[in-house]
C-alpha positions as CSV (number, residue, x, y, z in Angstrom):
1,M,-17.0,20.4,-18.9
2,H,-16.8,16.7,-18.0
3,A,-19.5,14.9,-16.0
4,P,-18.4,14.2,-12.4
5,I,-17.3,10.6,-11.7
6,S,-16.8,8.7,-8.5
7,F,-13.4,8.2,-7.0
8,V,-13.6,4.5,-7.8
9,E,-14.4,5.2,-11.5
10,W,-11.5,7.7,-11.6
11,I,-9.1,5.0,-10.2
12,K,-10.4,2.5,-12.8
13,N,-9.8,5.0,-15.6
14,I,-6.2,5.6,-14.4
15,I,-5.4,1.9,-14.2
16,K,-6.8,1.3,-17.7
17,Q,-4.2,3.7,-19.1
18,D,-1.6,1.0,-18.2
19,D,1.1,3.4,-17.2
20,N,2.7,1.4,-14.4
21,E,4.8,4.2,-12.9
22,T,1.8,6.6,-12.7
23,N,-0.4,3.8,-11.3
24,K,2.2,3.1,-8.5
25,L,2.4,6.8,-7.6
26,I,-1.4,7.2,-7.6
27,M,-1.8,4.2,-5.3
28,A,1.0,5.4,-3.0
29,I,-0.7,8.9,-2.8
30,C,-4.0,7.2,-2.0
31,N,-2.3,5.2,0.7
32,E,-0.7,8.3,2.1
33,I,-4.0,10.2,2.1
34,W,-5.6,7.3,4.1
35,F,-2.6,7.2,6.5
36,V,-2.8,11.0,7.1
37,R,-6.6,10.8,7.5
38,N,-6.2,8.1,10.2
39,K,-3.5,10.2,12.0
40,I,-5.9,13.2,12.0
41,C,-9.0,11.1,13.1
42,F,-7.5,8.8,15.6
43,K,-4.4,10.6,17.0
44,G,-5.5,14.2,16.6
45,I,-2.5,15.2,14.6
46,N,-2.7,18.3,12.5
47,V,-2.7,18.1,8.7
48,P,0.9,17.6,7.7
49,D,2.7,19.6,4.9
50,L,1.4,18.5,1.5
51,V,5.0,18.3,0.2
52,M,6.0,15.9,3.0
53,S,3.0,13.7,2.2
54,L,4.0,13.6,-1.5
55,R,7.6,12.9,-0.6
56,H,6.3,9.9,1.6
57,A,4.3,8.6,-1.4
58,M,7.3,8.9,-3.7
59,Q,9.6,7.1,-1.2
60,A,7.0,4.3,-1.0
61,V,7.2,3.9,-4.8
62,Q,11.0,3.9,-4.6
63,Q,10.9,1.2,-1.9
64,Y,8.4,-0.8,-3.9
65,N,10.7,-0.6,-7.0
66,N,13.7,-1.6,-5.0
67,S,11.9,-4.6,-3.5
68,S,10.7,-5.6,-7.0
69,E,14.2,-5.4,-8.3
70,L,15.4,-7.6,-5.5
71,L,12.7,-10.2,-6.1
72,M,13.5,-10.2,-9.8
73,Q,17.2,-11.0,-8.9
74,V,16.1,-13.8,-6.6
75,Q,13.9,-15.3,-9.3
76,N,16.5,-14.9,-12.0
77,Q,19.7,-15.8,-10.0
78,G,18.4,-17.8,-7.1
79,C,19.8,-15.2,-4.6
80,P,18.7,-15.8,-1.0
81,L,16.3,-13.2,0.4
82,P,17.5,-11.1,3.2
83,I,16.1,-12.0,6.6
84,S,14.0,-9.3,8.3
85,N,14.2,-8.4,11.9
86,V,10.6,-7.3,11.9
87,R,8.4,-9.7,13.8
88,W,4.7,-9.8,14.8
89,T,4.0,-8.6,18.3
90,F,1.1,-9.3,20.6
91,P,-1.4,-6.5,21.0
92,P,-1.7,-4.8,24.4
93,P,-4.2,-6.4,26.9
94,G,-7.7,-5.5,26.0
95,W,-6.8,-4.7,22.4
96,Y,-7.3,-6.6,19.1
97,K,-4.8,-6.7,16.3
98,L,-6.0,-6.8,12.7
99,N,-3.5,-8.1,10.1
100,T,-4.4,-8.2,6.4
101,D,-2.8,-9.3,3.2
102,A,-3.8,-9.2,-0.4
103,A,-2.8,-10.8,-3.7
104,G,-3.0,-9.2,-7.1
105,Q,-5.4,-10.2,-9.9
106,N,-5.1,-13.8,-11.1
107,E,-5.6,-15.0,-14.7
108,D,-9.3,-15.6,-14.0
109,G,-9.8,-12.1,-12.7
110,T,-10.0,-13.0,-9.0
111,W,-8.1,-11.4,-6.2
112,G,-7.0,-12.8,-2.9
113,L,-7.6,-11.3,0.5
114,S,-6.8,-12.6,4.0
115,V,-7.7,-11.1,7.3
116,I,-6.9,-12.3,10.9
117,V,-8.0,-10.6,14.1
118,R,-6.2,-11.7,17.3
119,D,-6.3,-10.6,21.0
120,F,-3.4,-12.9,22.2
């Protein structure tokens, strides 16, 4: 029997295996778990069907792969990026909006993270 390890150590071990498709699916499943947890905690929604959650995670990986392919085409062929209709909106009065972004690991091992909180 293996000694128990933390979730963080488990994730580190998965990433070390360098199987990109598995890593993407594991990260998408973790994101889906967090999303479902927030729906349960903050919106009182019942636990959704496990198969549906897995399907959402798999769709997220497919969307990521499609976006990656598009970016590769842009880099290789100089194709223009499509313009998105999605725009930032102001939060309702009395609310704050938290926007975040992150960048992957640089050559020196550092990561980038930005956070902005706005009420207007």
